[in-house]
Each structure stands twice: as structure tokens, then as C-alpha cells.
N, C-alpha and C positions, 0 to 999 in steps of 0.2 A: 750591104743588103743581105747577102747570103749568110754571113756570120750572125746577123741579127735574127734571121728566121730560124736558124739552128737553136739559138739561145731560147727563143720563144717556144719551140716544140719541147725542148727539155723541161722548161718551167711547167708547161702544161702536163707533162707526164708526172712530174713530182706532185703537182696538186692532186691529180687523180689518185695517185698512190696514197697520199695522205687522207683523202676522203674515204678510201676503202678501209684504211686502218681505223679511222674514226668510227665508221659504221660497225666494223667488226668488234671494236672495243666498247661499243655501246655508248659513245660519247656524243652522238648526235641527239640534240634535244628532241623529246617526244618519242623516241624509239628505245626499247629495252629488251634484251634477250637474256634469258637465264642459261641458255644452252647454245651450242653451235647451230647456225642457221640450217646446216645440212640435216640436222636431226629434228629440229622443231617442226611440228605439224600444224599447230594452231594454238588458240588460247581458250581458257575456260572462264575468262573474266567478264565483267559487265560491259554492256555496249557503249556506255558513255565514259569509260575510263581508258585512257590511252597509255597510262603507265601503271606499273605494279600489278598487272594482270598475271594470273597463273598460266604459264605455258605448259604444253604437254607434248610428248614425243613417244615414238615407239621404242621400247627397250632394245638396245643394241641395234637400233635402226632397222629392226626386223618386223615388218608388219605380219609376217606369217606366224610369228610366235604368239601374236594376239595379246601382248602385254603392253599396257599404256602406263607411262610414268608422268606424274604431275608435279611440277615444281612449285616453289613458293610464290605467293601473290594473292590477288583477289579472285574469288569465283562467284558465280551466281549473278543475279541482277540482269539477266538477259531478257530481251523482248520476246524471243522464241520460246514456245512451250516444249519444243523438242529437245532431246539431249544434244549437247555440243558434239557428241560422238555418234549421232544418228546415222551418218553416212558410212560408219564403220561397224555398225551393229553386228553384222555377221562375222566380223573378225575378232572382236574384243572378247577375251575370256577373263582377263584380270586387269584391275586398275590399282596402281600403287601411288599413294600420296606420300612422296618422298620427304616433304618438308611441310611445315605448318602453312595452311591457307586460311584466308578469312572470307566468310560468307558475307556477301553484300546484298542487303534488302531481302532477297528470296533465293531459294535453291530449287525452284520448281522444275520438274522434268530432268534433273541432273543425270539420272541413270535410266530415264524413260525408254522402255522397250529395247533395252540391251539384253536380248533374250538368251545370249550365249555367255553372259557374264557369270562367272562362277565364284569369284572372290574379289573383295575390296580390301586391300591391305592399307593400314595406316589411316583408317577412316576417323580415328580419334584426332587426327591432325586438322580436321575441319572445325574451325571456330564458328559456332552457330549463334553467337551472342547477338549479332546484328541482323538476324532474320526476323524482321518485324513488319513487313509490308504485305499488301495483297499479293497472293501467289505463294507466300510462305514456303511450305514444303509440299505443295500440291504435286501429285503424281511423281514424286521424287524417285521411288523405287518401282513404280508401276511397270508391269510387264517383264520384270527381271525373273523370268520363269526358271532359270537355272541357278539362281542365287539361293543357297540353302540356309545360311546362318549369318546373323548380324549382331555385333555388340556395339550398342549406341549409348553405353553408359556414361561416356565422357562428354556428351553433348549438353550444352546449356539451352534449354527449351523455353526459358522464362518469358521471352519476347515473341515467340511464335504464335501467330493468330490463325493460320490456315493450314490444314492437313488433309485437304481433299484428295482422296485416292492415293495417299502416300505409299501404302504397301499393296495396293490393288493388283491382283493377278500376278503377284510374285510367287516364287516357289519356296519361300521361307518356311522352314520347319522349326527353327530355333531363333527366337528374338529375345536377346538378353539386354539388360541395362535400361529397359524402358519402364520398369515398375515404379521407379522413383522420379520419373520425369516431372518437372514443374510445368503443368499444363494450364496454369491459372489464366493465361492470356488467350487461350485458344477459344475461338468462337464457332468454328465449323470443323467437323470430322467426317463430313459426307464421304461415304464409301472408303474410309481409311483402310479397312481390312476386307473389303469386298473381294470375293473370289480368291482369298488366300486359302486354298483348299487343303494345304499341307500343315497349316498352323493350327495346332490343337488346343494349346493352353495359353491363356493370357492373364497376367496379373495386372489389373488396373485399379487396385485397391487404394493406391496413394494419389491417384490422379485428381487434381483440383478441377472440377467441371463447373464451377460456379458461373463462368461466363459463356458456357457452351450453349449455342442456339440451334445448331443444325446437326442432327445425328442420322439423317436419312441414309439408309442402306449401309450403315456403319459395319455390320457383321454379315451382310447379305451373301448367301451362298458360300460362306466360309466353312472351314472344317473344324471350328472350335468345339471342344467337348466340355470345356469349363471356362467361365469368365469370373475369375477371382476378384471379389470386392465390388462387383458391379451393383450389388444391392445398395451400396452406400453412396452412389453417385448423386450429386446435387444437380437435378434436372429442372430447376425452377425457371430457368431462362429458355429452355428448349422450346422451339416453336414448331418444328417438324420432326415427326417420328416415322416418316414413310419408309417402309421396308426394312426397319431396323434389324429384325431377326429373320427376315424372309429367307427360306431355303437353308437354314442351319440344320441340316439333316442329322448331325451328330450330337446336337445339344439336347440333352434329355432332362436337364434340371435347370431352373432359372427362378430367381427371386427378385422381382422388380415391384413388389407390393408396396414399398415405401416411396416410390418415385413420385416427385411433385410434377404433375402434368397440367398444372393450372394455366400454363402459357401455350400449350400445344394446340395447334389448329388443324393439323392433319395427322391421322393415324392409318392412312391408306397402306394396306398390305403389311402392317407391322409384324404380324405373326403368320403370314401366309406361308404355306408349305413347310411348317415346322412340325417336329415330332414330339413337342412338349404336350404331355397329357394332363398336366396339372398346372394351372395358372391362377394365382390369387391377385385379382385386379379390382376387387370390389371397392377399394378406397381411392381409386384414381379419380382425379378431378377432371371431368370432361366438359366442363361448362363452356370452354372456348373452341372445342373441336367442331369443325364443319364437315370433315370428310373421314368416313370409316369404311370406304369401299374396299372390298377384298381383304378386310382386316384379318379374318380367320380362315380364309379360303384354303381348301386342301390341307388344313391342319389336323393334328391328331388330338386336340384338346377334347376331353370328355365332358367336363362339367364347368360351367361358367356362371358366376354370380355377378351380374352387372346391375343389380337392383339399385345401387347407389349412383349410377351414372346419370348425369344431367345431359339430356339431349336437346336442350332448348335451342341451341345454335346449329344443331346437326342437320345437314341437308342431303348428303350423299351416303347412302348405306348399300349401294348396289353390290351384289355378289358377296356380301359380308361373310356369309357362312357357306357359300357354295362348295359342295363336296367335302365339307368338314365332317369329322367323325363325332361331332357333338351329340350328346345324348340328353343332357339336362341343362336347361337355361333358365335363369331367374332374372327378370327385368322389372323395372318400375311400372306402375300403372299407366303412366303417361309417356312411356318411352317409345321413341320412334323405332327402336330396334325390334319391337313386336312385329312390325310389318314385314320383316325379312327373316323371322325365325323359321327354320326348316320345318316342314309339316310333319316330319317323322320323329320329332323329339318330344321330350317331356318339358313343356313350357310352363313355368310358374310365374304368375303375376304377383309381385310383392304387394302386400296390403299394409295399411297403417296398423300400428299395434292396437290390439283389442284389450280391454280390461281383463286382468287375470282373476281367477276365482279364489285368491288368497284373502286373508282376513282384512287387509287394507284396501282391497279392490283397486289397487294401483296398476297403471299400465306397465307392462314389461318394458324395461329400459335397455337400450344398447343392442338388442337383437332384432333381426328382421323377421316379421311375422308373415308366414305363408299359409296357404289353405289347400286342403284336399276335399274332394267330394266322394261320397260313397258310390260304389258301382256294383256291389254284390248285395242282394237283398234277401231277407228271410221271410218266413211266413208268420201268421198271427199266433201260431202254436209255440213260438219262441225257438224254433229250430232253424239253423242255417244250412244243414245238410252238407257238410264239407266233403263227404265221400261220395256224394251223388255225382253222376256224370253231367256234363254241360253240353248244350247244343250249339250248332253253328250260328244260329240267329242270336243266341244269348251272348256269344263272344263278339259278334258284330255290334251288338248294343253296347257292350262294355267299351269298345274302342270308340264308338260314336260319342259316348259320354265323356271319355277321357281326353280326346283331342281338344285343342284349345278352341275357344269360341270363334276366333278369327279363322282358324283352319276349317271348322265346321261350316261356317258361312261361305268360305271360298269354294269348298267342294260339295256344298249342299245339292242334293239331287233327290227327286222323288220318283224317278223312273229308272228302270234297270232292264237287262235283257232276259231276266229269268221269268218263265211262265208261272212259277210257283211262289213268286213274291209280288203281291199286288198292292195297290194303294190302301186297300181296306185293312191290310195286316198292320198291327201296331208296330211291327219291326221293319216295315217297308222303308221308311226314311233312313233308318240305321243301316240296313243292308245296301240301299241305293247309294248312300253317301260313302260308306267305307269301300264299296266296290269301285266307286269313282276315284278314291284315293289309291286304288290298286292293291288293297290289302287282301282281297278275296278273289278267287277264281271259281267258276262254276264247274260242273261235271260234264263229261263228254256228251251226255244227253241234253245239255243245255239248261239243266235245272240248277238251283242253288241248294236244294234240300235243307231248308231252314231247321227242320226238326231232327235232322240227323245228328247223332253224337259226333262231336269233333274229336279227332285223334290228336295224340301228342305231337305227331309229325306235322299235322295241319296247323295246329296252334303255333308251333315253332316257326313255320314258314310265315305266318301272319306277323309275328313280332319282328322277325328279321327284315321283312319288307317294310314294316313300320319304322325300323331303325335305319332305313335307307340303303340296304344291301339287297337289291332286287332278287338275286339268285343265290345268295350266299357265296362263300369262297371255296376254292379248291384246296384240299389238304392232302399232303403226302400220306398221312395216316389218319384213320378215323378215330374220333374221340371215344366212341363206344364200340363194343364188340358185336353189335347186332344191327348195324346200319349199312354195312358194305353193300353197294349196289342199289340202295334204297333211293327212290326219287328225291327224298328230302335230305339226303346225307350232307349236302353242302350247307343247307339251312341249319341243320342240327349241329354240325361242327362249328359253324360261325357263332351260333347262339351259346354253345358250351364254352367256347374260347372267351366270350365276353361275359360269362357268368350269368347268363339269362336263364339257362336251363341246367338241370342236374339229372343224373341217371340213378340207377338202382344197383346196389351191390348184391351179389348173390352168386350166380354163375358168371363170374367176371363182372365187368362194369357195363351194364346194359341200359338201353334207353327205352325199349319197348315202343318203337315209333308208331305202331298201328293200334296200340291200346287206346281206349276211350279216355279222354282227359276228365279228371274230376274237378269239382268246383274249387277245392283247396289247391290243386295244382295250377289251375287257371289264376287264382289269386297270387300264388307264388311267382309265376312267370310275369304277370302284369306288374306286380310290385317291384320286382327286380329291375324291369325295364324303366319304370318311372321313378325309381329310387325311393319308394314308399317303404322304408325299412325301420324297424324298431329293434333295439338290442335287448331290452328287458322290460319288466313290468313298470319300472319307474318312468319309462318313456311315455306311458299311457296315462289315461285319466280314470278315476274311479266312477265317474258318471257316464262313461261311454256305454254304448249299446252292447249288451252281452247276449250270449246264446247258450242254451242248455247243453247243446252238443259241441260246444267249443269252449269248455271251461277248464281244460287241462293245459296249464301254462307250459308244460313240458312237451306237449305235442308239437311235432315239427312244423305244423301249419298254423299254430295258435296266433302268432303275431301277424302273419300274412292275412288271415281271415279278419282279425280285429281291425286292421287298417282298411281292408277292402269294404267293410260294412259300416264304417263310421265316417262322418264328415267332421273335419276338425281343422283348427289352425295349429301351426307348429313353428318351431325354430329348428335350425340345423345345428348339430354338434358333431365333433370329430371324436373318434375312439380308435386309436391306432391308425391304420390306413383306411378305415371305413368312415362313412358319414351316415349318421342316423337322425331320425326325426324325434324331437321331444315335443309332445303335444302340449298346447297351451289352453285351448278351449274347445268344447264341442260346439259346432256351428250348425245352423239350419241346413237341412238337405234340400237340394234343388228338386223341383217338381218336373221330372223328365217326361211325364205324360203329355205336357204341352207341346212336345216335339214329335208326338206319335200319331197325329191326326193327318188326314189327307190335305187339309188346308193349313197345316202348320208352316211357319217360316222361322228361320234361325233366331230372329229377334224375340220370339215368344218366350225364350228362356229367361229374359230380363223383365217380363211383364207380370203384373198381378192378374189372376183370373178368378 
């Protein structure tokens, strides 16, 4: 009995030792270690794979060094969206892929929020051929704020479908090897470069975007200064363009004029908070768009031609232009966008082409025909008197006539706080309405002083208020040498910076703010604000209204006065960096007297009397 018990114990010990050897040697089915168990910390492989997953360990078994090494095997395909190293995010500064690894299904969140990660060595060892499922490369490098550079040129991207937030909030300044990526399978790039504030240049010229459907927030709040090749993107399948360029405060030039937007349903905040001053979007197909809310909010765009936009399905245009620096807007006659056009801009309603006056009397083809109404009128003696001074009520009448019909109806008022402007005055409705728009202020004694000559400073204040800058801007240095300490200095500097007013050369560059404004100067200021500019005599028409005292084509005010005193249709043409009006026809002038009666209503301008 005793000898048998001893033999049994010995056999038991032998079996245990053999089991340990089997485990250590990796001979037990279902278990595999690439490194010693004392070093291995975990695996990077798929949840449903029990063999061939890639192990990882701390280099030299030293967590303090912050260096992770990854061995051969499968990675990705995890159910969690967090990084497999999320628990060690504060420790990891470098990851080394020591041997080839194979991506299984997706690599989402692989380095997600490893904020102290500075370097990924051997990233070319990752085989991305099999990344083809939902999750793709979503948030793969998101939040790697200390990661400066990446070379991903060795990656096969041909099967990748999802790149949501791939580089979002990363610190990358240099991204190489991505210019020639095969992106033909990608359907969504939502937020891929969002908040990459250090990344300035991107070459996406070779990207195949033919299957791309979602580009919302793709460059939002990024630091890009140039997007090479984006003008050639195939966007025919894109359905959402929400926030695409929002907050790209360093991007000053962009050409997306040829983008196919026929499938797009939302353009919410597309150009919100951008510094782009020039955008050519007139050829965009907006027939499917339902939402344009905040589209140009807080943007720097100056001129927009949206006359070709189909707004038949458009429902939401809330805050579309709020706080934008927009000055000139062209929209179609039936466009819903009219309803949210800022009250302080030059709004032009595109008309259908009129017959030309050429020999064939054929309609002008291929150009949008717009219209202007005269606002400066002469006398029966054939004189326009360009050098005469102009009064405050005359200027109020000019702006009353030049604002849009919708704006006039919205702010229409026949009462005002001024004792010297009463309903019986022909200019009462003009003064009351423009005061309601907050273009004019009265004097300390409570009067409007309608017959008082308006000064250059007062006129400048009116146009700056009209353009949406209530008090003008503060400047470190005055634009002119005679406005220091003047009440209107902020208005004058603002207007001069925008090119709305000019000074006089002589003893320095002076503005003469308290000098009376002439009719010619008024025409020049109004025309600059509204973009009523002609470059030469060829832009005009021989049958236009002319004036004996405005016959010198070389006079500085000649073209300003001709435009101000004629009603005409026109097309826009570019010459260098400027846009000019090329007249098409002389059109009937409106009868503004119908709006000057005590019983007038805004709709009277459309009626026959």
C-alpha cells in the first residue's frame, strides 16, 4: 500500500510537469503565445479568433518606457470602439509593429485617444487588404494629439468603405503616402479630417470618390490652407454636405464650382465660419436639397450668384446668412432664399432674358439678365447737376428705393419720431422706413432736418450701417489724415477698407468728413456699395438717358452718374479681379411717386395707376 501511494504521487508530479511544458511550448490546442507569458500583456486580435491573434508586450518588460511591441498575427475586428491599449493611454508613447500583421474586417479605434503616442514604427507591416466591413478605419487615429507624422503609402485601401473620424483631433502635421490611395470603395468620410488643426496641405487629386455618399464635417475646423485636386472630385453620389468646410479659418481659396450636387439633400452649415470671400456656386444643382440652414452663417463671402439654384424642395433656410459679410446676392425670381436675404445687402432678383436690340432681335443666350432702377433724377432742362450738394431726405429716398421690395415691405413705416417729417411730406414714407431700418439718426434737438445738406461723414455712416456694421470697426491707424477723433472715424475707416469711399489727394490723403456731399459723390458711394460699376463706354448703351452736364467720359463721376440715372437690364462680366455690368436694354423706370402718399402701401409699386 505504501509503495503504491508513493508511485501514484510520483506519476502525478510527472503529469503536472508535462502539462506545464506543453503549455509553455504552445502545444495545448487553442492556446498560442508568440512571446514568454511573463512579457505578454494582451492581444490586438479579433474577438472571435482564438488563434493567430497578434500579441503585444512592453518592450524590455518596462511599462515606464512607454514602448509597446506588437508581434505577428491578426489585428482588428474587435467589438469595442476603444483602442485595445485604452487602459494604458497615459503610458504609451511609441508602438512598434515588429512583424507583419493582418487586419481583419476593420481597424476602428486602433489608436483612438492615445494622446501621448508620438511614433508608430513599422506601420507598413499592417496588411489592410481585408478591411472591408462596417467600422472600416473609423476613428483609427482619432485623438492622437501628440502624433506628428504618418507615412501610409504602403496601405492597400481598395476595399475600405468607412473612414469616419479617421484622423479627427490628431496632431498630424505631415501625412504622406495618402495622395494615391485607392478610395474607390469608400462611401463615407464623415469628419475624417475634422479638427486636424496642424494639417495644412492635403493632396486628394487622385482620390476616386465615385461611391462617396457622406462628406459631412470632412474638413470642419481643420487647419488646411490648400486642398489640392478637390475641384475634380466626383460628388455625384454625395447626399450630405453638412459642415463640409465649416470653420476652415485658414482656407482662403477653394474651387468647387464643378461639383455635381444633384444627390445632395442637406447643405446645413457647409460654408459656416469660413474666410472664403469668393465662391462660384451658380452651377450647383440644388433640386434635391431640403436644408440650407446656417449655410453661410458667419462667413466672409462677399458676392454670391445663386440665381440658378432650384429651391423647389427647400424647406429650411433658417439663419442661412446670419452675421455673414455678404454684400451682393443674386437669386432667382421664385427662390425661397429671398426670404432670408440680409436687409443690408444689394439683392438682385434674376429676370428672364429680354430681347436684345441687335439686328436679329434675338434673346441674349447663356447669360443671366439682371435689372437696375434709376435713383438719381434730373430736371427738364437736361441737367443732372452732379456737383450740387444733396440733402438728407434725398439720400433717405435713394436708399428707400434701392432696398429690395421685400425689405421695404418688412420695414415699411409711415410714422417717425421727428417733428419736422410729417405724413404730408412726399419723403415721409422714405424717412420713416429707412429710420426703421436704423440707417438714420436724428439730431440732439429731436429733428431729422430733411433739407439739411448731408455731409460725407453722415453718408458714410449710413452706408456702413446699411452693410451691417452698426458702428464701424476700430482701427489702429486711421485711413485718412483728417479723421482722428472724429465721431465717424470708425465708419470712415470701415468704408475705406471695403472700397466704398475714397479720399482726396492734396495735403496728404484727406477725407473732408464735414464737407457737404455732392450728388456725384453720392452716386459713387451708392454704386460701389451695390456693385453698379461700368468699366468703359462699351458697357453702356447709346440710347441711354444722357445729360448736358455729364457728357465728359473722362470725368471721374461720369459712369457713376450714368448708372444712377438710368434703368437698365445687364449681365455681369469679369475684368481682372473686378466685376462690371454690361448693359443689355434700357427698361421702363418705376413710378416712385405711388409710394409717396399718406395712403400709400408697399404693394402700390406693382400696380397701375
